[in-house]
N, C-alpha and C positions, 0 to 999 in steps of 0.2 A: 503494499499500499504505499506509493509515492504522493507525496504532497501534491495537492494540485495546483496547477499553475493560473486558475481564473482569479481576477483580481475582484475583490469585494467593492460595490460602489457606495459612497455616502449616502444617506438615507435621502429621498426626493424631499425637495424644499428646503434644506438644510442651507443655511449661510456659513456655517462650521463644520469642520469634520468632527465626528461624534465615532469613538471606537465602541462596537458593542461588545457586551459580555459573554455573547453567545444564547443570551434568554431574553425573547422578547418583552417579557413581563418585568424582568429586573431594569431591562433597559429602559422601559415607561416609567417606573419607580425612580428611578434614579434622576432623569429630567424629560419626562413625557411631557410636561405642559411648557416646557422650555424650548424644544424643537420637536418636531413630528419622528416619534419613534425613539425620541430618548438616546441613552447611551452618555458614555463618558467624554467629554471635552478633553483637550490637550492642555499641557500646563498646569497641571495640578498633580497633587499628591492624594493616593488613593490606598487604605488600609482596609485590609479583608481579615476580620480576627474571629475566632472561634474555637471551638473544640475539637481535638483530632478527627477526620474522617468528614468533616462537615462541607468540603467540597473548596476550601479556598485555593489550593493549587490548581484545581480544574477551571476557577474563575482566571486565575495569573494566565494559563495555557491559551484558554480560550481567547482572550483580550489580545495577547502575544500572538497569536495564530490571525487574527483579525486585521493587526497592524501590517503584519507581511502581507496579505494580501492585498492591501491599500499601498503597497510598495515601499512601507517602512520598513527600520531594521531595531532590532531590540537587541540589549545588553541584560542577561540573566544571571544575576549571582545566585548561586547556589550553595550556601554554605553547609547545607546536609547531605549536598551530592547524589541526590536521589534522581534527578530526572535522566530518562533514559529514552531512546527513539521512539520505542513501540510504545509508550503513551504520549508522548509528544505528537506521534501522527494521528491520534484519534482527534487531535484538535488543528490540523493540517498544519501544523508547526513545526518545520525545519530546522533541526538543531543545527545542521549545517549551516545554515546561514544566520545562526544566532550567535554574538559573542559572550560566550559562556566561562563564566567563573565559580569558584569556589572559594571566597572571601573566610576568612578567620576571624576577623574582628569588625567593630564598626567602622575604622575609619578605613579600611580596606574599600567596602563598597562606596563612598563617598571620593576615593582616591580613584577608581576606577571608573567612577560616572564621571568624573572631571574629565579623566585622559579619554574617554569615549569620544571618536568622531565617527559617525556614520560615512559608510563610504558613497551613498549617493542621496541624493535630493527626495526627500518626500514631503508630504504635507505634515506627517507627523510620524515620531519614533518613540521606543517605548524602553522603559527601564523598569526590571522585575527582580524582587528579591525573595526568596522561599527559604528560611523565615527570619524576620527578626529576631526571634527569641532562640535561635541558635548561635548566634554571633556573640562572639565574645569582646574582652578589651585587651590591648597590650600589657594592661597592669596586672590582668587576671593570667595571662598566659608566660610574662616575663619574672613575675613576682612569686616567690615563695608563698608569702602570705596571701596573695591574690587580692581580691577585691572585696574585703571584709564586709564594708557596708550597703557592697551590693549597688553604688550610686553613679561609677564609674561609664557604665553603659548609657544610661539615661543623660549624663552630661554630655558624652560622645554626639549622642543622636539630636542632643538639640543643638548643640555648636554647630553640627554638619547640616542639619535641615535649614537652620538661620541661613545659612551660605547658598545651600544648592537650591531651595526654593523659588530664588529669583533666576536662576538659570533653568530652570522647567519651564516659567514662562516665557523667557526670553527667547527658547529654542523651541516652543510648544513640544516639550516630551511629556509623555505621560508616565508617573512614575507608581509603578503599584509594589505593595507589600504583603506580604501574609504575617499573621502573628497568634500565635499562642492565647489562652485564656488561662489564669491561674487564681486559686481560691484567694479572695482578698481576707488575709487574714485579720482581725480585729473591727472588722467591718460592721456600722450600727444596722439598728432596725431598718432604716431609712435608705442604707447607702448600698451602694453596689456589692453583690456577693463574689463577682469575679471580677480580675482586672489582667490588663495587658503587660508584659513585662517588658521593661526598658523605659518605664518612667512616663510622663505625660506629653514629651515632644512631638510624637508621632500622632496621637491624637490632636493637639493644638494646631499642627501643621497641614494635615489632612483636610482637604476640602469637601472629600467623602470618606464616611465610615461605613464599610459592611458589615453586621453583625448577622455570624451564620450560626443556626442552631437546626440539628436533624430533628426533624419532624417524625417522621416514618421511615421505616426501611423496608425496600421493595423486595418481597421474596416471589420466587417461581418455583412453579411445583411442576414436575414431569415426572412422567412414567418410566421406568428401567428395571427390566426383567422383572416385571410383575408388580413390582413394588413402586408405592408412590415416595420421590424424593424432593426435597425441597433446598433451595438455595437463595441467600439474600444476594441481588444482583446489582441492587443499587439503593438510593435514598432519596427521599424526598427533603430537601432543604428548604426550609424559611428564611431567607434574607432580608435585614431589615436595614433599611436607609438609617444607619444609627447617627449619623449624621450629614449634613448635607449643604453646602456653599453655593451651590449651582442650581438648585430648585427647592422644592419644598421637602423637608425633611420627615422622618416617620413613617414613610410609606414602605410597603413590605411586598415581596413575591416568592411563590413556590416555585423551587425550580427543581427539576425531575434529571437526578444524575444518574446514568448506568456506568457501571464499573467498566465495562468494554465497549462503550462506546461514545460516552461524554455527557454533555447537557441534550437530553431530549428535548428539545424546544416544541416539535411537532405536537407530543404527548401534552406536555402542558397546555398550548395553543389551543387545543381540543376542550379539553378540560375545563378552561376559561370559559369558551365560547358554549358549552352545556350549561355550567353551573350557572351562568346569567341569561337563560332564556328558558322557556317553559315546555322545551322540549325534551324528549325521555332520550332520545337518540343523539348521536355526535352529528353533527351538519356544518355546511359551509355556504353563506349565503345564499340560504333556502333550499340547498340540495342536501338532503338526508344521505350522511354517509353509510352508517352503519351502527347497530346496537352495541358491537363490541367495540372496544377500545383499538385493540391489534388490527383489527379490520379496517377499522377507519384510518389506522396509520398506513396501512398497504393501499388504500386507496389514494390519500394524499399522495403520498413518494411516486406511485404507479402513473398517475395523472400529472406528475410535476405542479402540485396545488401550494407547493410549501409559501411561496410569496404571496399568494392571495389568500391562503392561511393567515399569515402575519399580517397584512393588511387588515384584515377582515377584524383581529384583535387589537390592533391599535385603533380603528374606528371605534369599536365598543367601549374600550377604555377612556378614550378621549370624551366619548358621550356621558360616561358614568361622571366623569371629573367635571363634566357641564353642572351637574345638580349639586357641587359642593361650593358654586362662584359664590360672592360675597353679594346679597341683593340690596344692598345700600347706595347713596349716592356719596359721590366721593367724601374724602373728609374734608371740614373746613379747617384750614389752617392759617 
């Protein structure tokens, strides 16, 4: 399975290039009322945080693949050294065309980012780090006592981002980082039970923060030699736009992720159309597809209806947002 050479086009009607996360509903939740179709604009820092196995790396790879299809390039910092060719191909992401590094410390990711110069011109390029929680500091690596207070990493992130966020805007780079969550020891009754490691700098400088949670595991049952066997083949991740400086915050989206496929956007879009209609079957623009989700997906793929399905979801989502518009006269100032 070689990465395709097709180029993705920006959403119709856009005056700026938007990077898709691979999920129509998540793109809309991020910036659907800013531009048609939504997505992530360039020049910003994005943090994806949540528990292990909640789709953070998937989102980074999906966005990196989309940037490549727009003609852009990517710098991928992989301190955990986990990115492999087979996994990347699911997202049409070519590792051969990535600048791949395996940094040990926080300072290294900024050193690599400052020195990185894309070899070709494109409307947008991307810098990805998976994950921030795996990064150490020079003090921790070199000193016998290490970083006992655990504050050096936070300070280095703060200093690095304070300088580099200006570069992101100037060069129209999008910087995406994944991060883990840890128990917030000593949190009060009304405080967050979990926090992200590395201090507050990433939260402060991020324009968009995406909070991942595993809503449900997707199980598949098959018959094998006369016996029924089941296997977890994916998850439904609920992703909340926890912070948003490019559009309205606190919207959320359900993202279907299959382990051997990636983000199943068709499945999520079909479910969305069915859920917000009175019909009992999966449908598209008045055409009934099938009662079975798998059969409906097969029809969409065989007839090449993916873009039509996506447009129908965008139209319905925009119609839903109209019901929330403030119906008051402009404020007197």
